[in-house]
FINUDO-114684 format. One line per field, with one value per residue: x, y, z of N, C-alpha, C, O, CB in turn; residue number from 1. Coordinates in steps of 0.02 Angstrom, whole numbers, plus 50000, padded with zeros to 5 digits. Glycine has a CB too. Layout:
N
nu: c(X ...)
nv: c(Y ...)
nw: c(Z ...)
cau: c(X ...)
cav: c(Y ...)
caw: c(Z ...)
cu: c(X ...)
cv: c(Y ...)
cw: c(Z ...)
ou: c(X ...)
ov: c(Y ...)
ow: c(Z ...)
cbu: c(X ...)
cbv: c(Y ...)
cbw: c(Z ...)
pos: c(NUM ...)
end
This chain:
99
nu: c(54759 54706 54826 54879 54756 54787 54903 54921 54811 54922 54974 54888 54899 54996 55017 54924 54994 55100 55148 55037 55028 55107 55115 54987 55032 55147 55030 55006 55100 55119 54994 55006 55130 55079 54985 55077 55138 55146 55013 55072 55139 55045 55041 55135 55071 54965 55036 55060 54954 54893 55000 54953 54812 54852 54910 54836 54729 54829 54810 54706 54697 54774 54713 54613 54664 54737 54604 54583 54664 54579 54463 54334 54208 54203 54187 54073 53997 53983 54083 54021 53965 54091 54187 54127 54155 54246 54296 54207 54351 54448 54549 54585 54429 54294 54210 54038 54045 53991 53894)
nv: c(55236 55236 55207 55077 55024 55051 54942 54835 54812 54828 54713 54574 54635 54592 54441 54409 54447 54375 54244 54198 54163 54130 54019 53952 53934 53827 53744 53713 53672 53524 53513 53482 53371 53285 53242 53181 53053 52893 52788 52674 52662 52707 52736 52831 52915 52932 52972 53098 53141 53174 53268 53378 53381 53452 53542 53652 53633 53722 53862 53897 53946 54005 54122 54143 54215 54336 54391 54472 54507 54447 54342 54356 54351 54399 54591 54553 54479 54470 54434 54306 54206 54220 54149 54019 53961 53968 53871 53761 53746 53694 53578 53539 53476 53544 53610 53704 53854 53826 53962)
nw: c(56087 55944 55913 55929 55839 55733 55725 55755 55628 55554 55556 55548 55383 55388 55422 55323 55219 55182 55297 55267 55143 55104 55154 55111 54961 54985 55018 54907 54826 54887 54849 54710 54707 54781 54660 54592 54631 54593 54609 54657 54772 54886 55046 55055 54974 55076 55213 55122 55120 55231 55303 55208 55272 55380 55353 55304 55431 55526 55436 55402 55574 55578 55480 55540 55666 55586 55563 55613 55769 55899 55920 55791 55817 55930 55930 55847 55921 56078 56203 56283 56164 56086 56156 56181 56067 56042 56148 56089 55977 56074 56087 56210 56332 56373 56496 56535 56692 56831 56860)
cau: c(54714 54731 54916 54843 54719 54848 54974 54849 54794 54993 54995 54821 54915 55116 55028 54914 54998 55179 55111 54967 55046 55164 55085 54958 55102 55162 55003 54996 55161 55084 54950 55038 55172 55018 54966 55123 55148 55125 54960 55075 55150 54955 55080 55159 55016 54927 55079 55048 54874 54901 55006 54906 54751 54880 54924 54757 54716 54880 54811 54622 54710 54806 54649 54560 54705 54718 54541 54579 54678 54548 54410 54268 54117 54205 54149 54017 53927 54033 54121 53992 53960 54157 54177 54096 54171 54328 54269 54198 54360 54467 54569 54542 54364 54301 54134 54037 54060 53874 53861)
cav: c(55167 55242 55203 54990 55000 55056 54898 54754 54795 54803 54623 54617 54631 54566 54366 54381 54454 54342 54185 54175 54162 54050 53932 53944 53905 53754 53676 53679 53650 53477 53472 53464 53334 53210 53209 53142 53003 52837 52704 52570 52706 52733 52723 52919 52961 52973 53025 53166 53198 53199 53344 53447 53406 53487 53615 53670 53675 53799 53915 53932 53963 54072 54162 54176 54265 54382 54428 54531 54471 54445 54297 54422 54355 54451 54609 54556 54432 54479 54366 54265 54188 54219 54087 53943 53948 53923 53841 53722 53729 53656 53521 53514 53440 53615 53623 53784 53861 53806 54010)
caw: c(56030 55875 55879 55954 55809 55641 55764 55726 55557 55501 55588 55507 55347 55377 55431 55272 55143 55236 55298 55237 55070 55087 55179 55030 54898 55024 55012 54792 54817 54900 54804 54649 54731 54774 54593 54526 54664 54568 54638 54713 54856 54929 55079 55051 54965 55133 55237 55097 55130 55331 55291 55191 55318 55462 55334 55307 55482 55540 55405 55443 55611 55535 55422 55593 55689 55527 55554 55683 55824 55916 55871 55747 55886 56023 55916 55842 55967 56128 56234 56277 56099 56069 56232 56192 55994 56078 56184 56040 55927 56075 56098 56284 56352 56413 56530 56550 56713 56863 56868)
cu: c(54690 54783 54906 54805 54759 54914 54928 54831 54857 54982 54940 54858 54973 55050 54965 54929 55099 55181 55080 54993 55093 55159 55016 55004 55134 55120 54988 55056 55152 55036 54975 55103 55120 55030 55022 55145 55091 55081 54987 55103 55120 54995 55091 55108 54956 54954 55066 55001 54863 54924 55012 54869 54787 54880 54895 54730 54758 54836 54747 54626 54751 54767 54618 54607 54728 54660 54552 54632 54643 54495 54344 54211 54123 54172 54110 53952 53928 54086 54047 53986 54065 54178 54178 54114 54236 54326 54276 54250 54425 54494 54552 54466 54370 54228 54085 54030 53989 53870 53837)
cv: c(55192 55195 55081 54975 54982 54977 54846 54769 54788 54749 54580 54575 54569 54486 54379 54384 54407 54279 54167 54124 54114 54007 53893 53921 53864 53714 53653 53656 53546 53441 53444 53394 53229 53182 53163 53056 52926 52789 52687 52650 52753 52767 52818 52950 52998 52995 53096 53225 53201 53248 53402 53427 53464 53555 53674 53697 53738 53867 53945 53956 54031 54121 54198 54203 54350 54419 54477 54518 54422 54405 54385 54432 54382 54513 54589 54527 54463 54413 54326 54188 54143 54166 54029 53937 53932 53891 53776 53700 53682 53596 53480 53492 53515 53605 53720 53770 53858 53884 54024)
cw: c(55962 55853 55882 55871 55764 55656 55751 55668 55532 55523 55560 55463 55330 55384 55333 55242 55136 55221 55274 55179 55049 55122 55116 54986 54918 54983 54928 54769 54836 54853 54713 54636 54721 54716 54579 54571 54637 54651 54667 54772 54868 54997 55099 55044 55016 55191 55187 55113 55216 55344 55290 55222 55384 55415 55321 55367 55529 55468 55420 55515 55603 55529 55493 55628 55634 55535 55575 55757 55848 55872 55836 55802 55892 55981 55877 55879 56079 56152 56241 56222 56112 56110 56198 56118 56016 56117 56145 55973 55971 56100 56150 56293 56387 56423 56542 56610 56784 56877 56864)
ou: c(54651 54788 54925 54821 54772 54956 54908 54838 54863 54977 54970 54866 54985 55035 54985 54910 55141 55200 55085 54981 55108 55196 55005 55002 55168 55134 54969 55069 55178 55030 54957 55120 55122 55063 55011 55165 55033 55101 54962 55060 55135 54983 55063 55088 54922 54920 55064 54997 54821 54896 55039 54854 54757 54856 54919 54711 54732 54855 54735 54576 54749 54776 54603 54581 54731 54659 54529 54597 54656 54481 54328 54181 54082 54112 54102 53892 53884 54113 54018 54001 54089 54192 54228 54076 54270 54384 54324 54232 54457 54458 54526 54439 54418 54188 54109 54016 53939 53829 53830)
ov: c(55157 55159 55038 54923 54924 54960 54861 54716 54746 54720 54529 54514 54527 54475 54344 54344 54415 54251 54110 54064 54078 53958 53837 53860 53842 53672 53602 53630 53507 53384 53398 53372 53174 53131 53108 53008 52912 52771 52670 52678 52813 52827 52854 52997 53049 53031 53149 53286 53234 53286 53449 53486 53503 53609 53730 53755 53785 53925 54001 53986 54089 54169 54258 54259 54407 54477 54530 54535 54364 54419 54440 54481 54426 54504 54644 54539 54469 54366 54319 54131 54089 54121 53995 53894 53883 53873 53738 53662 53642 53562 53425 53495 53541 53594 53775 53712 53894 53887 54080)
ow: c(55931 55804 55843 55841 55748 55615 55695 55638 55488 55469 55543 55470 55287 55325 55287 55199 55092 55170 55252 55173 55001 55124 55093 54986 54872 54940 54901 54716 54796 54830 54676 54581 54694 54704 54554 54538 54651 54706 54720 54806 54869 55005 55141 55079 55012 55227 55217 55118 55247 55384 55320 55233 55420 55432 55325 55373 55559 55476 55443 55535 55622 55567 55501 55623 55657 55515 55553 55805 55834 55814 55858 55823 55881 55985 55850 55875 56121 56124 56187 56240 56129 56070 56187 56095 56002 56127 56152 55929 55938 56138 56154 56238 56415 56377 56555 56625 56775 56922 56890)
cbu: c(54630 54757 55021 54754 54671 54931 55010 54758 54752 55080 54992 54804 54919 55233 54985 54889 54989 55177 55091 54916 55071 55241 55030 54934 55161 55142 54931 54979 55216 55060 54883 55067 55189 54928 54956 55225 55139 55204 54936 55184 55213 54878 55135 55205 54986 54878 55160 55037 54779 54948 55000 54877 54709 54980 54945 54716 54701 55009 54827 54555 54726 54824 54572 54509 54771 54709 54485 54487 54682 54549 54347 54215 54084 54317 54160 54021 53965 53991 54174 53958 53939 54193 54095 54002 54161 54383 54208 54147 54365 54474 54617 54544 54355 54331 54153 53982 54101 53841 53858)
cbv: c(55134 55305 55266 54995 55029 55184 54911 54742 54845 54829 54609 54716 54683 54595 54309 54376 54572 54343 54172 54245 54221 54050 53945 54010 53951 53746 53674 53754 53706 53496 53524 53532 53379 53225 53262 53207 53034 52799 52638 52452 52738 52637 52670 52947 52927 52939 52994 53157 53150 53161 53357 53473 53324 53454 53616 53612 53633 53769 53906 53867 53918 54062 54091 54131 54214 54347 54408 54525 54504 54491 54208 54383 54331 54481 54640 54547 54298 54502 54379 54302 54282 54284 54087 53926 54008 53952 53868 53750 53786 53672 53525 53572 53350 53696 53585 53837 53897 53735 54033)
cbw: c(56066 55866 55986 56046 55798 55641 55859 55772 55515 55507 55689 55493 55346 55499 55542 55254 55115 55331 55325 55203 55050 55090 55285 54997 54875 55111 55060 54712 54878 54944 54802 54634 54823 54771 54531 54500 54741 54524 54602 54677 54876 54964 55041 54992 54924 55156 55234 55045 55084 55383 55285 55124 55360 55513 55297 55296 55515 55507 55339 55452 55635 55464 55362 55639 55706 55466 55577 55719 55865 55937 55952 55655 55949 56077 55913 55799 55959 56186 56325 56278 56031 56077 56288 56221 55933 56109 56202 56022 55867 56063 56097 56331 56398 56370 56621 56520 56681 56982 56868)
pos: c(1 2 3 4 5 6 7 8 9 10 11 12 13 14 15 16 17 18 19 20 21 22 23 24 25 26 27 28 29 30 31 32 33 34 35 36 37 38 39 40 41 42 43 44 45 46 47 48 49 50 51 52 53 54 55 56 57 58 59 60 61 62 63 64 65 66 67 68 69 70 71 72 73 74 75 76 77 78 79 80 81 82 83 84 85 86 87 88 89 90 91 92 93 94 95 96 97 98 99)
end
C-alpha cells in the first residue's frame, strides 16, 4: 500500500513539474502571440483564441489528474458525489440509474 501511495505521489509530481509547466509555458507564449496579431487579422486571433481555450481545458484536465490520480472529491465525499461530478463534466449525456 505504501509503495502504491508513493508511486501515485511521484506521478502527481511528474505531471505537475513536467507536463503542466510545459502547458503553462505554451499558454503564455500563445498569449504573447495573440498580443501582436494585427487587428486586420481578426480571423487569426479567433483561431488563436480557440487554441488558447483548448489549451486551458487540457491544462485543467491535467491538473485534476495531478491532484490525486483520482478525483479529490472521491476521497472527500465518497463515490456518489465523485460520480455526479464526473457526470456533469462528461461530454456524453449521462442519466442517473433508476435504482
